[in-house]
C-alpha positions, 0 to 999 in steps of 0.5 A: 892364530894361523902360523904361516903357510897355506892358503888365504882368500880374499873376497865377498859376495856369494861367488866369493863364498862358494869359491871359498867353500870349494877351495876349503873342500880341495885343499883341507887344512890348507886355508889358514884365513879368510878375508873379506869386507864389511858390505852389509849395506850392498844389497848382494852382500852375504857377509852373514854367510861368510861369518857363520861359515868360518865359525862353523869351520874355525877359519880365521875372519877378518873384516875389513872397511878400508883397503889400506888394512890388507897388508897387515892381515897378510903380512901376519897371516903369510901365506904361500898363496892367496886365491881372490874372488869378489874383491873389489879394491885394487891391490898393492904391488907390495902386498902381491909380493908377500905370497912366494907362490902369487895370487890368482883370481877369477875374472868373468871374460875370456881375457884379455877381453873386458878387463875391469869392471862388470865383464857380464854386463858389458858383454851381454849389453854388447850382445856377445855371443860368448864369453867365459871365466879365467882363472889367472895370476894378479900382477900390477896392471889391472886384469893383465896377469898371465892366465892359468886357465879359462873355461868359454860360456855361450850366451843365448840371444835370450840369456839374463845376466843372473843366469850367466852369473849362475852358470859361470859361478859354477865354472869359477868352482871347477878351476879353483878345484881344478888348479887350486892346489898346483897354485898352493904347491907352486906348480901352476902352468901360467901363459901370458895375455894376447894383448892383441884382444884387449877390451875394457869394461868401466864401472857402473852404477844404478843411473847408467841404467837408464835406456836410451830410446833412440837404440835399435830394438835389439840394443835395447833387449840386450840393455835390459837382460844385462841389468835384471836381477840381481842388478838394479835393473834398467829403467826409463821415465815417463813424463 
């Protein structure tokens, strides 16, 4: 069992696994545990990858089935800071208070734009010419906490979401490499978000991929590229 202090990781999916591996390189010996979710039924799951990596590196891995179980794990491991990437459950304020140097996460937008769900998908659907990645502190709102750093990404007119995900993953790892040491020791610089530029993205399901042919050609083009691989894809019905 890991002793208190150090860094705890929460996350899932390939992005989360890449971020975890970067953190392990940047702050060797400081990772006290890894928490992921049992998402084996999800086509994008890399749960096996998490299990293999944590076994190879002898990291304490916890696989949760319920969001309610997170509080007990954080209380037991008692980390100084928590790094979050690919976590889809809201974290209670009482849990956020357990890490003295805070919970920090990565969000694939230039916050405060596209707070919430599927930020890259919504950015492409809306034909944005730029987006980015933000490293920020969690607070009790949805993606409303203080910003540590942001990196802008240009979006070409034919860029597909898979290409954008690849670029965003690289930026996420770079941000972790640059800042996680300061987060861990409590010296990370932070600034509040500008509430003047707030927008939100709602959660999406497979049925939301139905194409509306009443839209313009450019809107249909954006809609299709926003939901291509690794997502289920846009679709239509004939007769």
